[in-house]
C-alpha positions in Angstrom: -23.1 4.8 12.2 -20.4 7.4 12.5 -16.8 6.8 13.1 -15.8 7.7 16.7 -12.0 7.4 16.4 -9.2 9.4 14.8 -6.8 8.2 12.1 -3.3 9.2 11.5 -2.1 8.9 7.9 1.1 9.9 6.0 0.9 10.1 2.2 4.2 9.1 0.7 5.7 9.8 -2.7 9.1 8.9 -4.2 11.1 11.6 -2.6 9.4 12.0 0.7 5.9 12.6 1.9 3.1 14.7 0.3 1.4 17.3 2.4 -2.2 17.1 1.2 -5.3 18.9 2.7 -7.8 16.2 3.5 -11.5 16.6 4.0 -14.6 14.4 3.7 -14.5 14.7 -0.1 -10.9 13.8 -0.6 -10.6 10.8 1.8 -13.5 8.7 2.9 -13.1 6.0 5.5 -15.1 2.9 6.1 -15.5 1.1 9.4 -14.9 -2.5 8.4 -11.7 -4.4 8.9 -10.0 -6.5 6.2 -12.0 -9.6 7.0 -15.3 -7.7 7.1 -15.7 -7.6 10.9 -17.0 -4.4 12.4 -14.6 -2.7 14.8 -16.7 -2.6 18.0 -14.3 -0.9 20.3 -12.8 2.6 20.2 -9.3 2.4 18.8 -6.5 4.4 17.3 -5.8 3.0 13.8 -2.2 4.3 13.1 -0.7 3.8 9.7 2.8 2.7 10.4 5.9 4.2 8.8 8.5 3.4 11.3 9.4 7.0 12.1 8.0 10.1 13.7 7.7 13.8 12.8 7.1 13.1 9.1 6.1 16.1 7.0 2.9 14.6 5.7 1.3 13.5 9.0 -2.4 14.2 8.9 -5.0 13.6 11.6 -8.5 12.8 10.4 -11.3 13.3 12.9 -14.4 11.2 13.4 -17.5 11.2 11.3 -15.9 11.3 7.9 -17.9 8.7 6.0 -20.2 5.7 6.1 -18.8 2.3 5.2 -21.5 1.8 2.6 -20.2 4.9 0.7 -16.6 3.6 0.4 -16.1 0.3 -1.4 -17.9 -1.3 -4.3 -19.3 -4.8 -3.7 -16.8 -7.5 -4.3 -13.6 -5.4 -3.7 -11.0 -7.7 -2.1 -8.9 -6.1 0.6 -5.3 -7.4 0.7 -4.1 -9.3 3.8 -0.6 -7.9 4.1 2.1 -7.9 6.8 -0.3 -8.7 9.6 -2.1 -5.3 9.2 -5.7 -4.4 9.4 -7.2 -2.5 6.5 -9.7 0.3 6.1 -11.4 1.1 2.8 -10.8 4.6 1.6 -11.6 6.9 -1.3 -8.5 9.2 -1.8 -9.5 11.8 -4.3 -5.9 13.2 -4.3 -4.8 10.0 -6.2 -7.7 9.6 -8.6 -5.9 10.9 -11.7 -2.7 8.9 -10.8 -4.6 5.7 -10.3 -6.7 6.1 -13.4 -3.5 6.2 -15.4 -1.9 3.4 -13.4 -4.9 1.0 -13.9 -5.2 1.7 -17.7 -5.1 -1.5 -19.7 -2.0 -1.1 -22.0 -1.9 -4.8 -23.0 -2.3 -3.9 -26.7 0.6 -1.5 -26.8 3.4 -2.9 -29.1 6.1 -2.2 -26.5 4.1 -4.1 -23.9 3.7 -7.0 -26.2 7.4 -7.1 -26.8 8.1 -6.9 -23.1 5.9 -9.9 -22.2 6.6 -12.1 -25.3 9.5 -14.1 -23.7 7.2 -14.9 -20.7 4.2 -16.2 -22.6 5.0 -19.9 -22.1 6.3 -19.6 -18.6 4.4 -20.7 -15.4 2.8 -17.9 -13.4 5.5 -18.0 -10.8 8.2 -17.8 -13.5 6.3 -15.0 -15.2 6.4 -12.9 -12.0 10.1 -13.4 -11.7 10.7 -12.7 -15.4 8.7 -9.4 -15.3 10.5 -8.3 -12.1 13.9 -8.5 -13.8 12.8 -7.4 -17.3 11.2 -4.1 -16.1 14.3 -3.3 -14.0 16.5 -3.8 -17.1 14.3 -2.0 -19.6 13.2 1.0 -17.5 16.0 3.2 -16.3 15.4 5.3 -13.2 14.4 8.9 -13.7 12.7 11.3 -11.3 9.3 12.8 -12.1 10.8 16.3 -11.9 13.2 15.5 -14.6 10.9 13.4 -16.8 7.6 15.2 -16.4 8.4 18.5 -14.7 6.2 17.6 -11.8 7.0 16.7 -8.2 5.0 13.5 -8.4 3.3 11.9 -11.4 2.2 8.3 -11.9 2.7 7.5 -15.6 0.7 4.9 -17.4 2.6 1.8 -18.4 2.5 2.9 -22.1 4.0 6.3 -21.2 6.8 4.7 -19.2 7.6 2.2 -21.9 7.6 4.9 -24.5 10.1 7.0 -22.5 12.1 4.0 -21.3 12.4 5.7 -18.0 10.5 6.2 -14.7 10.7 6.2 -11.0 9.6 3.4 -8.6 5.8 4.0 -9.0 6.2 3.9 -12.8 8.1 0.7 -12.8 5.6 -0.9 -10.4 2.8 0.1 -12.7 4.6 -1.4 -15.7 5.0 -4.7 -13.8 1.3 -4.6 -12.9 0.1 -4.1 -16.4 2.6 -6.6 -17.8 1.2 -9.3 -15.5 -2.3 -8.3 -16.4 -1.4 -8.7 -20.1 0.0 -12.2 -19.3 -3.4 -13.2 -17.9 -3.2 -12.4 -14.2 -6.5 -11.4 -12.6 -6.7 -7.7 -11.7 -8.1 -8.9 -8.3 -4.6 -10.3 -7.6 -2.6 -7.1 -8.4 -2.0 -4.3 -5.8 0.0 -1.2 -5.9 1.2 -0.6 -2.3 3.0 2.5 -0.8 4.8 2.3 2.5 8.1 2.6 4.3 11.1 0.4 4.2 13.4 0.3 7.2 16.4 0.9 5.0 15.1 2.5 1.8 12.5 4.9 3.3 9.3 5.6 1.4 8.8 3.1 -1.5 6.1 1.9 -3.8 5.9 -1.8 -4.8 3.7 -4.2 -6.6 2.0 -6.9 -4.6 0.9 -10.0 -6.4 -1.4 -12.7 -5.0 -0.5 -16.2 -6.3 -1.6 -19.6 -4.9 -3.0 -18.0 -1.7 0.2 -16.1 -0.9 1.3 -12.5 -1.5 4.5 -11.7 -3.2 6.3 -8.3 -3.1 8.0 -7.0 -6.3 10.6 -4.5 -5.0 12.1 -1.8 -7.1 15.2 -3.8 -7.8 16.2 -6.9 -9.9 16.0 -9.3 -7.0 13.5 -12.2 -7.0 9.9 -11.6 -5.8 9.7 -12.0 -2.0 6.7 -13.5 0.0 5.4 -10.7 2.1 5.8 -12.7 5.3 9.6 -12.7 4.7 9.8 -8.9 4.3 9.1 -7.6 7.9 11.2 -4.5 7.4 8.5 -3.1 5.0 5.5 -1.3 6.6 2.6 -0.8 4.2 0.7 2.4 4.4 -1.8 2.5 1.5 -2.8 0.0 -1.2 -4.6 0.6 -4.5 -6.3 -2.3 -6.2 -8.9 -2.8 -8.9 -12.2 -2.1 -7.2 -10.9 -0.5 -4.1 -8.2 1.2 -2.1 -7.2 0.8 1.6 -5.0 2.2 4.4 -3.1 -0.2 6.6 -2.5 -0.1 10.3 -2.5 -1.9 13.6 -5.0 -1.4 16.5 -3.4 0.5 19.4 -6.0 0.5 22.2 -6.2 2.5 25.3 -5.1 0.6 28.4 -7.9 -0.7 30.7 -7.8 0.6 34.2 -6.0 -1.8 36.5 -4.6 -3.9 33.7 -0.8 -4.1 33.2 0.4 -2.6 29.9 1.7 -6.0 28.5 -1.6 -7.6 29.5 -3.6 -4.8 27.9 -1.7 -5.3 24.7 -2.3 -9.0 24.7 -6.0 -8.7 25.6 -6.8 -6.6 22.6 -4.4 -8.1 20.2 -2.6 -4.8 19.9 0.6 -4.7 17.9 3.6 -3.2 19.7 7.2 -2.9 18.6 9.6 -5.1 20.6 10.3 -3.7 24.0 7.3 -1.3 24.0 5.2 -3.2 26.5 8.2 -3.5 28.9 8.9 0.2 28.5 5.3 1.0 29.3 5.5 -1.1 32.4 8.5 0.7 33.6 6.9 4.0 33.0 3.7 3.0 34.9 5.7 2.0 37.9 7.5 5.4 38.2 
């Protein structure tokens, strides 16, 4: 079955948004939601960034891929921030993600980083790693450190340099928790937009059935349901990658805008339905 709807996506990096040509070989889309249900009605699946006119906005037309070609069996899509997810293969990020997912648990610097946390509870380990990485890895741009606009360093590379940007620090956290025994199925690297901080990359950890967000600061990990100002765009995990969005469906003839939104479960920012109603009455 071919996709019959468009998808709007922005690809962020630390300093803004990456303009990347996309075709069938570089980004493949599935047709299944985060809970495995088939999307049976036409929809616009818009990856939310909280702003318009961003430089990296790309519109992907229908018929890009079959769902069977996208995700390996057993890949666990994260359930984050009330979003739906679509599985993707983003070739533009292959090299970056291969470095990010590299197991550096045997690196002496990694062993030293996690040593004080070995006897802590899992929740305490998450908090410890959050603060320890912030203290140990000073911020440095990719342009200064690597001579590239955007480069995801492996955890070993970042620990060796003692410096990195937000992606690099999130990757070190991910590999540190992996070295402490966290399952790779519970670790996600998520890119998105923060209402205050703009484009950011964070580590998401699943623990006890909840998702926790490890921001790029020394603050305590935050349950994702308490971080509504963050809008996820794209998530990488072991075994799969996904784009996030909300269904925004066309209004049924004769149905009031607010009713249309409720009838399809569409997400709308506060005041949007009312504004649509005022527009319809003009």
